Each structure stands twice: as structure tokens, then as C-alpha cells.
PLY file of the C-alpha trace (Angstrom):
ply
format ascii 1.0
element vertex 172
property float x
property float y
property float z
element edge 171
property int vertex1
property int vertex2
end_header
-16.04 10.76 4.77
-16.07 10.57 8.55
-13.10 9.56 10.70
-9.82 8.29 9.29
-9.61 6.39 6.01
-6.34 4.64 5.10
-5.48 3.64 1.54
-2.30 1.69 0.79
-0.44 0.76 -2.41
-3.06 2.17 -4.78
-2.75 4.05 -8.03
-4.48 7.15 -6.58
-5.60 7.13 -2.94
-8.64 9.37 -3.37
-10.41 10.09 -6.68
-13.52 12.24 -6.60
-16.00 13.01 -9.39
-18.12 15.41 -7.36
-18.19 16.92 -3.89
-16.53 15.35 -0.85
-15.87 16.69 2.63
-13.68 14.43 4.75
-11.93 14.24 8.08
-8.59 12.43 7.61
-7.08 10.54 4.68
-3.93 8.46 5.23
-2.27 7.71 1.90
0.54 5.16 1.79
2.59 4.59 -1.36
0.15 5.91 -3.96
1.74 5.48 -7.40
0.02 8.30 -9.35
-1.08 10.80 -6.69
-2.63 11.04 -3.27
-5.73 13.10 -4.21
-7.33 13.61 -7.64
-10.17 15.96 -8.57
-11.85 14.50 -11.64
-14.56 15.68 -14.00
-17.54 13.84 -15.44
-20.29 15.15 -17.74
-22.45 15.93 -14.68
-20.01 16.79 -11.86
-16.68 18.43 -11.13
-14.32 17.37 -8.34
-14.71 19.55 -5.25
-12.73 18.13 -2.32
-12.26 19.43 1.22
-10.06 17.35 3.54
-9.41 18.46 7.09
-6.17 16.41 7.26
-4.00 14.50 4.79
-1.27 12.17 6.02
1.07 10.83 3.34
3.76 8.14 3.58
5.69 7.76 0.33
9.36 7.43 -0.59
8.90 8.21 -4.31
10.95 11.36 -5.07
8.56 12.10 -7.98
5.37 11.48 -5.99
2.34 13.73 -6.45
0.14 15.29 -3.78
-2.85 16.57 -5.86
-3.87 16.06 -9.48
-6.58 17.82 -11.51
-8.05 15.96 -14.47
-10.82 18.34 -15.53
-12.03 21.91 -15.60
-13.12 23.72 -12.45
-11.77 21.26 -9.88
-11.27 22.56 -6.35
-9.14 20.88 -3.68
-8.80 22.27 -0.16
-6.63 20.56 2.45
-6.44 22.27 5.84
-3.65 20.30 7.51
-0.96 17.89 6.30
1.53 15.47 7.78
3.81 14.61 4.86
6.38 11.86 5.31
7.76 12.30 1.80
10.98 13.39 0.08
11.37 17.17 -0.32
11.14 16.68 -4.11
7.53 15.43 -3.85
5.39 17.35 -6.37
2.59 19.59 -5.09
0.18 19.46 -8.03
-0.38 18.41 -11.63
-3.02 19.80 -13.99
-4.08 17.81 -17.04
-3.17 19.73 -20.20
-6.19 21.75 -21.31
-7.87 21.76 -17.88
-8.71 25.25 -16.66
-10.13 27.11 -13.68
-8.68 24.71 -11.10
-8.11 25.86 -7.54
-5.79 24.38 -4.90
-5.96 25.64 -1.31
-3.39 24.12 1.05
-2.75 24.88 4.70
0.70 26.03 5.91
1.57 22.52 7.15
1.20 21.27 3.55
3.14 23.71 1.38
5.45 26.66 1.94
7.05 28.66 -0.87
5.72 26.19 -3.44
7.36 23.13 -1.84
5.89 20.37 0.32
6.48 20.66 4.06
8.16 17.43 5.16
6.88 16.36 8.58
9.48 16.19 11.36
10.03 12.84 13.03
8.09 12.92 16.29
9.57 11.68 19.54
7.30 9.19 21.25
7.31 8.72 25.01
8.65 6.64 26.53
11.59 7.31 24.24
12.96 3.91 23.32
15.32 3.23 20.45
13.62 3.54 17.03
14.48 1.02 14.34
13.59 0.58 10.67
12.41 -3.00 10.33
11.65 -2.95 6.61
8.73 -5.21 5.74
8.15 -6.55 9.26
4.44 -6.23 10.03
2.64 -5.91 13.37
1.04 -9.08 14.75
-2.39 -7.48 14.94
-2.45 -7.23 18.74
-3.93 -4.05 20.14
-0.49 -3.05 21.44
1.35 -3.70 18.15
4.09 -5.62 20.00
6.34 -7.98 18.08
9.00 -10.36 19.41
11.80 -10.54 16.87
13.08 -13.93 15.75
16.81 -14.46 15.30
16.74 -13.75 11.54
14.90 -10.38 11.78
16.84 -9.37 14.89
20.15 -9.99 13.10
18.94 -8.07 10.03
18.32 -4.90 12.05
21.24 -5.50 14.45
19.27 -6.34 17.60
19.29 -9.37 19.91
16.93 -12.27 19.23
13.66 -12.08 21.22
13.83 -8.26 21.38
10.30 -6.85 21.68
9.39 -3.89 19.48
6.20 -1.79 19.14
4.92 -0.83 15.69
4.64 2.98 15.44
3.85 3.73 11.81
5.12 2.87 8.36
8.40 1.05 8.89
9.20 2.61 12.27
9.36 0.53 15.45
10.26 1.35 19.05
12.34 -1.09 21.09
10.32 -1.95 24.18
12.54 -4.60 25.80
0 1
1 2
2 3
3 4
4 5
5 6
6 7
7 8
8 9
9 10
10 11
11 12
12 13
13 14
14 15
15 16
16 17
17 18
18 19
19 20
20 21
21 22
22 23
23 24
24 25
25 26
26 27
27 28
28 29
29 30
30 31
31 32
32 33
33 34
34 35
35 36
36 37
37 38
38 39
39 40
40 41
41 42
42 43
43 44
44 45
45 46
46 47
47 48
48 49
49 50
50 51
51 52
52 53
53 54
54 55
55 56
56 57
57 58
58 59
59 60
60 61
61 62
62 63
63 64
64 65
65 66
66 67
67 68
68 69
69 70
70 71
71 72
72 73
73 74
74 75
75 76
76 77
77 78
78 79
79 80
80 81
81 82
82 83
83 84
84 85
85 86
86 87
87 88
88 89
89 90
90 91
91 92
92 93
93 94
94 95
95 96
96 97
97 98
98 99
99 100
100 101
101 102
102 103
103 104
104 105
105 106
106 107
107 108
108 109
109 110
110 111
111 112
112 113
113 114
114 115
115 116
116 117
117 118
118 119
119 120
120 121
121 122
122 123
123 124
124 125
125 126
126 127
127 128
128 129
129 130
130 131
131 132
132 133
133 134
134 135
135 136
136 137
137 138
138 139
139 140
140 141
141 142
142 143
143 144
144 145
145 146
146 147
147 148
148 149
149 150
150 151
151 152
152 153
153 154
154 155
155 156
156 157
157 158
158 159
159 160
160 161
161 162
162 163
163 164
164 165
165 166
166 167
167 168
168 169
169 170
170 171
């Protein structure tokens, strides 16, 4: 898996029945886990991701699941935009010899490391626009109509730039 792969609103963002080495996985709102190492009669999940970026508001969300014997998951770097109660791993009852290797930006003292909000220059005002989506332009600029502007307490025709998830920066 080369480059960045983004998976949104899936049951599990990445399921592997064998070996996979990947650059970056962006997982948004996975319902049953972000990464799963599975087992088939001929292969066991062996996953190495260089970076995992997760956006999920589910307080019971799951980072990694093991569904068979001998699964190995290694994630070097994480950017986790999740609640602090997000679960690190789940092992299917009866599965044995699983191994989870997570970098220090993923887990510390058995808990997920929640990513800090990053300041973006130029530092405009950040707003949460809910389900407002970017217009697809390469700059991600959106001019707010009166209804959306009122909803997020801005003036009509305010221009915002889509940053990520539900975060927007006021441009003008």
C-alpha cells in the first residue's frame, strides 16, 4: 500500500488476511475497528503501517482487532483524533500468539495518545461546521450561505477553508 489511503464510514477500515506493508492509512468513523488482522486457512494477518490517522468520536471505538492466531500488527506513528476512552486492541476469544507493536505516538501506559489540535498558519478562527462539505476546489474554500452562517454564528458570505474532518478556518 503506497501513499495515503483514506477509508470513511466503514465497518473496519483495513482488514488483512496475509502480509501488508503500507505507508499511511486515514480511518474516519470505522464502526468496528480501524485495523484488523485476520486469519484464513492459508495465511495469518501480518500488518506494518508507517502511519495511522484516525478520526472517530465513538468513545468505545477500537484501534486494532485480532481475529485469529499469530496475527502481528505494527504501527510506527499515529495521529489519533479520538476520545481518550478509545480502546487499543481486542483479541477474539481463543486466538493466541498475537503481537501488537505501537509507536509512542499511538499508545502510552496502555491508553491511546490523543493528538493535539494543530495550529495552522495563517491562524484564522477555526469553526466546527458539522456536515458542511468542501466544494471540491483545490483550495477547499467555501462561501457560507445565510442558513449555514447563522448555524455556526458567522456572517452570510463568510469564506472558510476546509482543514480536516469537521474543522474549518475562516479566511474572510
